[in-house]
C-alpha positions as CSV (number, residue, x, y, z in Angstrom):
1,X,-7.1,4.2,-87.7
2,X,-7.2,0.1,-85.7
3,X,-10.3,-1.2,-85.1
4,X,-11.4,-3.3,-82.3
5,X,-12.2,-6.1,-84.4
6,X,-8.7,-6.2,-85.9
7,X,-7.7,-6.2,-82.5
8,X,-10.2,-8.9,-81.6
9,X,-9.3,-11.4,-84.4
10,X,-5.2,-10.4,-83.9
11,X,-5.5,-12.1,-80.0
12,X,-8.0,-14.7,-81.1
13,X,-5.5,-15.6,-83.8
14,X,-2.2,-15.8,-81.3
15,X,-4.4,-17.9,-78.9
16,X,-5.2,-20.3,-81.2
17,X,-2.6,-20.5,-83.7
18,X,-4.8,-20.5,-87.0
19,X,-7.4,-18.4,-88.7
20,X,-9.7,-21.0,-89.2
21,X,-10.0,-21.4,-85.4
22,X,-9.8,-18.1,-84.3
23,X,-12.8,-17.6,-87.0
24,X,-14.7,-20.4,-84.8
25,X,-14.3,-18.4,-81.6
26,X,-15.2,-15.2,-82.7
27,X,-18.1,-16.1,-85.0
28,X,-16.6,-15.2,-88.0
29,X,-15.5,-16.9,-91.6
30,X,-12.1,-17.9,-92.2
31,X,-11.8,-15.0,-95.2
32,X,-13.1,-12.2,-93.0
33,X,-10.8,-13.1,-90.3
34,X,-7.5,-13.2,-92.4
35,X,-9.2,-10.2,-94.1
36,X,-9.3,-8.6,-90.6
37,X,-5.8,-9.7,-89.6
38,X,-4.2,-8.5,-93.5
39,X,-5.4,-5.2,-93.1
40,X,-4.5,-4.6,-89.2
41,X,-0.6,-5.9,-90.4
42,X,-1.4,-3.0,-93.3
43,X,-2.1,-0.3,-90.6
44,X,1.2,-1.1,-88.4
45,X,3.3,-1.7,-91.1
46,X,4.6,-5.1,-89.8
47,X,4.1,-8.7,-89.6
48,X,2.7,-10.1,-86.4
49,X,3.2,-13.6,-86.8
50,X,5.9,-16.0,-88.4
51,X,4.4,-19.1,-90.3
52,X,5.4,-22.7,-88.2
53,X,4.4,-25.9,-89.9
54,X,0.7,-25.4,-90.2
55,X,0.3,-22.6,-86.7
56,X,0.8,-19.0,-87.0
57,X,3.1,-18.1,-83.9
58,X,3.4,-14.6,-82.7
59,X,7.2,-13.4,-83.4
60,X,8.8,-10.5,-81.8
61,X,6.1,-7.7,-83.2
62,X,3.7,-10.0,-82.6
63,X,4.8,-10.3,-78.9
64,X,5.2,-6.2,-78.5
65,X,1.9,-6.0,-79.3
66,X,0.4,-8.7,-77.8
67,X,0.1,-6.5,-74.2
68,X,-1.4,-3.3,-75.6
69,X,-3.8,-5.1,-77.9
70,X,-4.9,-6.9,-75.2
71,X,-5.1,-4.1,-72.6
72,X,-7.8,-2.1,-75.6
73,X,-9.9,-5.2,-75.4
74,X,-10.2,-5.2,-71.5
75,X,-10.7,-1.3,-71.9
76,X,-13.5,-1.4,-73.9
77,X,-15.3,-4.6,-72.3
78,X,-14.9,-1.9,-69.1
79,X,-16.5,0.4,-71.1
80,X,-19.5,-1.7,-72.4
81,X,-20.1,-2.4,-68.6
82,X,-19.5,0.7,-66.6
83,X,-22.7,1.0,-65.7
84,X,-24.2,-2.3,-65.3
85,X,-25.7,-2.6,-62.2
86,X,-23.2,-5.4,-61.6
87,X,-20.4,-2.9,-61.9
88,X,-17.0,-4.1,-62.5
89,X,-15.7,-7.8,-62.4
90,X,-11.5,-8.1,-61.1
91,X,-9.4,-10.8,-62.8
92,X,-7.5,-12.0,-60.4
93,X,-5.2,-15.1,-59.9
94,X,-3.7,-16.1,-56.6
95,X,-1.6,-19.3,-56.3
96,X,-2.7,-21.9,-54.1
97,X,-2.0,-21.6,-50.3
98,X,-3.0,-17.6,-51.0
99,X,-6.0,-18.4,-53.2
100,X,-7.5,-20.8,-50.4
101,X,-6.0,-19.2,-47.1
102,X,-5.5,-14.9,-47.6
103,X,-8.0,-14.3,-50.6
104,X,-11.1,-15.8,-49.5
105,X,-10.7,-12.8,-46.0
106,X,-9.3,-10.6,-48.4
107,X,-12.2,-10.2,-50.6
108,X,-14.9,-10.3,-48.1
109,X,-12.8,-6.7,-47.1
110,X,-13.6,-5.1,-50.3
111,X,-15.8,-2.6,-49.9
112,X,-19.1,-1.9,-51.8
113,X,-21.4,-4.4,-53.4
114,X,-20.1,-3.1,-57.2
115,X,-16.9,-5.0,-56.4
116,X,-16.4,-8.3,-57.9
117,X,-13.9,-10.4,-58.9
118,X,-13.1,-13.9,-60.7
119,X,-10.2,-15.7,-59.3
120,X,-7.9,-17.9,-60.9
121,X,-6.4,-20.7,-58.9
122,X,-3.4,-22.1,-60.0
123,X,0.9,-23.0,-59.1
124,X,3.0,-19.5,-58.8
125,X,4.5,-20.6,-62.3
126,X,0.9,-20.8,-64.0
127,X,-0.5,-17.3,-62.6
128,X,2.3,-15.4,-63.6
129,X,2.3,-16.6,-67.0
130,X,-1.4,-15.9,-67.1
131,X,-0.5,-12.3,-65.7
132,X,2.0,-12.4,-68.4
133,X,-0.1,-13.1,-71.0
134,X,-2.9,-10.5,-69.5
135,X,-5.2,-12.9,-68.7
136,X,-5.5,-11.8,-65.6
137,X,-5.0,-8.6,-64.7
138,X,-2.9,-8.7,-60.9
139,X,-1.5,-12.2,-59.3
140,X,-0.6,-12.8,-55.4
141,X,1.9,-15.8,-55.6
142,X,4.0,-17.6,-53.1
143,X,7.6,-17.5,-55.0
144,X,9.8,-15.2,-56.5
145,X,9.3,-14.7,-60.5
146,X,11.3,-13.9,-63.2
147,X,10.1,-12.3,-66.4
148,X,10.6,-9.3,-68.4
149,X,7.0,-8.7,-68.4
150,X,6.1,-8.7,-64.8
151,X,6.8,-6.0,-62.1
152,X,6.9,-8.2,-58.8
153,X,6.9,-6.9,-55.6
154,X,6.4,-7.4,-52.0
155,X,2.8,-8.1,-50.1
156,X,2.7,-9.9,-47.2
157,X,5.2,-12.2,-45.1
158,X,4.8,-16.0,-44.2
159,X,6.3,-18.9,-42.4
160,X,6.9,-21.7,-43.6
161,X,7.4,-25.2,-41.0
162,X,8.9,-28.6,-41.3
163,X,5.7,-30.6,-40.0
164,X,4.2,-34.4,-40.0
165,X,1.9,-36.4,-37.9
166,X,2.2,-36.2,-34.4
167,X,1.7,-40.4,-33.7
168,X,4.6,-40.5,-36.8
169,X,7.2,-42.4,-36.3
170,X,9.6,-38.8,-36.6
171,X,7.4,-37.1,-34.5
172,X,10.1,-36.8,-31.6
173,X,13.0,-37.3,-32.7
174,X,16.1,-34.5,-32.4
175,X,16.5,-33.5,-36.1
176,X,19.7,-32.5,-37.5
177,X,21.0,-32.1,-41.2
178,X,21.6,-35.9,-42.0
179,X,18.3,-37.5,-40.7
180,X,15.8,-34.3,-42.4
181,X,18.0,-36.1,-45.6
182,X,17.0,-39.5,-44.7
183,X,12.7,-38.7,-44.4
184,X,10.4,-39.1,-46.2
185,X,9.2,-35.6,-48.0
186,X,6.5,-34.9,-49.2
187,X,6.6,-32.0,-51.7
188,X,5.1,-30.0,-54.2
189,X,4.9,-30.0,-58.3
190,X,7.4,-28.5,-60.0
191,X,6.0,-24.8,-60.7
192,X,4.9,-24.2,-57.0
193,X,5.9,-21.4,-54.8
194,X,6.2,-23.2,-52.2
195,X,8.5,-26.5,-53.8
196,X,10.5,-23.6,-55.0
197,X,11.5,-21.8,-51.7
198,X,12.0,-25.1,-49.7
199,X,14.2,-26.1,-52.4
200,X,16.2,-22.9,-51.9
201,X,15.9,-22.4,-48.4
202,X,16.3,-25.5,-47.2
203,X,16.8,-28.9,-49.1
204,X,19.7,-27.2,-51.2
205,X,21.3,-27.3,-47.9
206,X,20.7,-31.3,-47.1
207,X,22.7,-33.9,-48.7
208,X,20.3,-36.2,-51.1
209,X,17.1,-35.7,-49.5
210,X,14.7,-38.6,-50.0
211,X,11.6,-37.2,-51.8
212,X,9.0,-39.7,-51.5
213,X,5.8,-38.3,-53.1
214,X,4.3,-35.0,-54.9
215,X,1.6,-33.7,-54.9
216,X,-0.6,-31.0,-56.4
217,X,-1.9,-29.0,-53.3
218,X,-0.6,-28.1,-49.9
219,X,-4.0,-29.6,-48.7
220,X,-3.2,-33.0,-50.5
221,X,0.1,-32.6,-48.6
222,X,-1.4,-31.9,-44.9
223,X,-4.2,-35.0,-45.3
224,X,-0.6,-36.8,-46.4
225,X,0.4,-36.2,-43.4
226,X,-2.2,-37.3,-41.5
227,X,-1.8,-40.6,-42.9
228,X,1.3,-41.0,-41.9
229,X,2.8,-41.0,-45.0
230,X,6.4,-38.7,-44.3
231,X,7.2,-34.7,-43.8
232,X,6.8,-32.0,-45.1
233,X,7.6,-27.8,-44.6
234,X,4.4,-25.9,-45.7
235,X,3.3,-22.2,-45.1
236,X,1.7,-22.0,-41.2
237,X,-1.4,-21.0,-43.3
238,X,-2.2,-24.4,-44.4
239,X,-1.0,-26.0,-40.7
240,X,-2.6,-24.0,-38.1
241,X,-5.5,-26.1,-37.2
242,X,-3.9,-29.1,-37.0
243,X,-1.1,-27.5,-35.6
244,X,-3.8,-26.5,-32.5
245,X,-5.6,-29.7,-32.8
246,X,-2.7,-31.2,-31.6
247,X,-2.6,-33.4,-35.1
248,X,0.6,-32.2,-36.8
249,X,3.5,-31.8,-34.7
250,X,6.4,-29.1,-35.7
251,X,10.0,-31.2,-36.0
252,X,12.5,-28.5,-36.3
253,X,11.6,-25.1,-35.2
254,X,15.4,-23.9,-35.5
255,X,14.6,-24.7,-39.8
256,X,11.6,-22.4,-40.3
257,X,11.6,-20.5,-43.1
258,X,10.7,-16.5,-43.6
259,X,9.4,-15.7,-47.1
260,X,7.3,-13.0,-48.8
261,X,4.2,-13.1,-50.5
262,X,4.6,-10.9,-54.0
263,X,2.1,-8.6,-56.2
264,X,2.4,-9.6,-60.0
265,X,1.2,-7.1,-62.4
266,X,2.1,-6.5,-66.4
267,X,4.5,-3.7,-66.6
268,X,2.7,-2.7,-69.8
269,X,-0.9,-2.5,-67.6
270,X,-2.7,0.5,-67.1
271,X,-4.6,-0.1,-63.7
272,X,-7.7,0.8,-63.7
273,X,-9.3,2.4,-60.7
274,X,-10.8,-1.1,-59.2
275,X,-7.6,-2.7,-59.7
276,X,-5.8,-0.1,-57.9
277,X,-8.5,0.0,-55.2
278,X,-8.1,-3.5,-54.6
279,X,-3.8,-2.8,-54.7
280,X,-4.2,-0.1,-52.0
281,X,-6.7,-2.9,-50.0
282,X,-4.2,-6.2,-50.4
283,X,-1.4,-3.3,-48.8
284,X,-3.8,-2.7,-46.1
285,X,-4.9,-6.4,-45.8
286,X,-1.1,-7.2,-45.3
287,X,-0.2,-4.4,-42.2
288,X,-3.5,-5.4,-40.6
289,X,-1.9,-9.2,-40.9
290,X,1.3,-8.1,-40.0
291,X,0.2,-6.6,-37.0
292,X,-2.2,-9.4,-35.8
293,X,0.4,-11.2,-35.9
294,X,3.1,-9.7,-34.2
């Protein structure tokens, strides 16, 4: 029978790339780590790693085994915490706009003091990869995700607006495709869900777009806009207050973008009861948010 220790060793080697580094990570000697990995492969009747130079890299067998191993270890950890006073702790990821503007409101609505969450915030690509590696139980992201290991479902709608500072030289110009292409655009970094949506639904129709700046967060872009550095297309969630105060203005209402936020899950991961409740709460939140904005 496969032991939890063998599974722990496998995951550590997959993460660290060698038995010596894996042993240090889980407080085992290199010989004990190597022996546990060898016993696991013998039990499974298959090698799980290829050696590339000095590193051990997951092969096809290892990639198939990885989500099951991660799930098994997660379940064991949850069993250990089942009767802790602190209750269960969800491992959730969110892309930056969702993490900064929607997730706090969503978490505040979770029923019961026993539900806790560890939240990772990064761009859409990074969150999707963490869910695929089973490091996160679920991701809430802004861009469409294409990954064979992941299940992606629409969650709630968002609207994106082209905005600039109210005192910028472009604030009162009549916009068309040619003029939009010449403006100094401030964009998110590659891998961002916001950037992918803007590129696919807006900039792809413009000729030779002038990208002046690339910044790592929507908040940084908003600050750059307020400083008069250019124009951008951002979620209404990000710019609502600045629009209401008059600091930012919408340039071209006809160019608004409708998009979805998505729930990302691993296809082979079983939903725990706390995670199932969280997904249900996400759906309810989306319904309430849609009704409130109607």
